[in-house]
C-alpha positions in Angstrom: -3.2 -55.1 -36.8 -0.4 -57.4 -37.1 1.4 -58.9 -34.2 4.9 -57.4 -33.8 7.5 -60.1 -34.3 10.7 -57.9 -34.3 12.3 -56.2 -31.4 11.4 -52.6 -30.7 15.0 -51.5 -31.0 14.9 -52.2 -34.7 12.5 -49.4 -35.0 14.4 -46.9 -33.1 17.4 -46.8 -35.4 20.0 -44.0 -34.8 18.4 -42.5 -31.9 17.6 -39.4 -33.9 14.6 -37.1 -33.7 12.6 -38.9 -36.1 14.1 -42.3 -36.0 14.2 -42.8 -39.7 10.5 -41.9 -40.3 11.0 -38.7 -42.0 10.6 -35.0 -41.4 7.1 -34.2 -40.7 5.7 -36.8 -38.4 5.1 -39.7 -40.6 4.4 -42.7 -38.5 2.8 -40.6 -35.8 -0.9 -39.9 -36.8 -4.0 -42.0 -37.0 -3.1 -43.0 -40.7 -0.3 -45.3 -39.7 -2.5 -47.3 -37.3 -5.4 -47.6 -39.6 -7.9 -45.1 -38.1 -9.2 -44.5 -34.5 -10.8 -47.2 -32.4 -12.6 -50.0 -34.1 -12.4 -48.3 -37.6 -11.9 -50.8 -40.4 -13.1 -54.0 -38.6 -15.3 -54.5 -41.7 -12.6 -53.2 -44.3 -8.9 -53.2 -43.9 -8.6 -54.9 -40.4 -11.1 -57.8 -41.4 -8.3 -60.6 -41.2 -7.2 -59.4 -37.8 -10.9 -59.3 -36.7 -11.5 -62.9 -37.9 -8.4 -64.2 -36.1 -8.6 -62.2 -32.8 -12.1 -61.1 -32.4 -14.4 -63.5 -34.4 -17.5 -62.6 -32.2 -17.1 -58.8 -33.0 -20.3 -58.6 -35.0 -23.9 -59.9 -34.3 -25.9 -60.2 -31.1 -24.9 -62.4 -28.5 -27.2 -63.8 -25.7 -30.6 -62.7 -24.4 -31.4 -60.1 -21.8 -34.9 -60.3 -20.3 -36.5 -56.8 -20.3 -37.0 -55.4 -16.9 -40.6 -54.5 -17.7 -41.1 -58.4 -17.5 -38.8 -59.5 -14.8 -39.2 -56.3 -12.6 -36.3 -54.5 -11.0 -34.8 -55.6 -7.6 -34.1 -53.0 -5.2 -32.4 -54.4 -2.1 -31.8 -53.4 1.4 -29.7 -55.2 4.0 -31.3 -56.3 7.5 -28.4 -54.4 9.3 -29.4 -51.2 7.6 -33.1 -51.8 8.8 -32.1 -52.6 12.3 -29.9 -49.4 12.6 -32.5 -47.1 11.0 -35.5 -48.6 12.8 -35.7 -46.0 15.7 -35.3 -43.2 13.1 -38.1 -44.7 10.8 -40.4 -44.7 13.7 -39.6 -41.1 14.7 -40.3 -40.0 11.1 -43.6 -42.1 10.8 -42.2 -44.5 8.2 -42.4 -47.4 10.4 -44.8 -48.2 13.4 -44.6 -50.3 16.7 -47.1 -53.0 17.3 -46.8 -55.4 20.2 -43.2 -54.7 20.9 -42.3 -55.3 17.2 -41.0 -52.5 14.9 -43.1 -52.9 11.8 -41.3 -52.0 8.6 -42.7 -52.2 5.0 -39.8 -52.0 2.9 -42.0 -51.2 -0.2 -42.8 -47.9 1.3 -39.0 -47.1 1.6 -38.4 -47.9 -2.1 -37.2 -51.5 -1.8 -38.7 -54.9 -2.6 -36.0 -57.3 -1.2 -34.2 -57.8 2.1 -30.8 -59.4 2.1 -28.9 -60.9 5.1 -25.8 -58.6 5.6 -25.5 -57.0 9.0 -26.7 -57.9 12.5 -30.3 -57.7 13.9 -30.5 -56.7 17.6 -34.2 -55.4 17.5 -37.5 -57.2 17.2 -38.6 -56.5 13.7 -41.6 -57.2 11.6 -40.5 -56.9 8.1 -42.9 -56.8 5.1 -41.5 -57.4 1.8 -41.8 -59.0 -1.5 -38.5 -61.0 -1.5 -36.0 -62.1 1.3 -33.1 -64.2 1.4 -32.8 -67.3 3.8 -30.0 -65.5 5.8 -32.1 -62.5 6.3 -35.2 -64.4 7.5 -33.1 -66.5 9.9 -31.5 -63.4 11.5 -34.9 -61.7 11.8 -36.5 -64.7 13.5 -33.5 -65.4 15.8 -33.9 -61.8 17.2 -37.6 -62.4 17.9 -39.0 -60.8 14.8 -41.6 -61.8 12.2 -41.2 -61.9 8.4 -44.4 -61.3 6.2 -43.6 -62.2 2.5 -46.1 -60.8 0.0 -47.3 -62.6 -3.0 -46.7 -61.0 -6.3 
């Protein structure tokens, strides 16, 4: 693809139906633009690719497989605080010594993040927790139990 240097009005000569491109839709279909999408990047659009997209081919960077790193599934402390009573009613959490004990692993999460407010005294059992979440739970009179991997 060549960068257009001339004004568009040069191509719209005469304001006729075909603008000088002939009778049966020449300059309309995919042949005039060199194919659909990324067609020709290794052929007739090679110079364009070298100039404007030099990193088009090849692999770039490294991605750790999730089987090694593990997938992080997070929940906010505000959500746990709002759902605490419902979780106790459903038997997914328990009450011990005035604390609502929530094991976030049993709910399908493994990290607690700090968005939201904590009004209840919670005991949260988790693998990962942010500093903000830990601070909010402890300021409300709760306890955080971090499990070792």
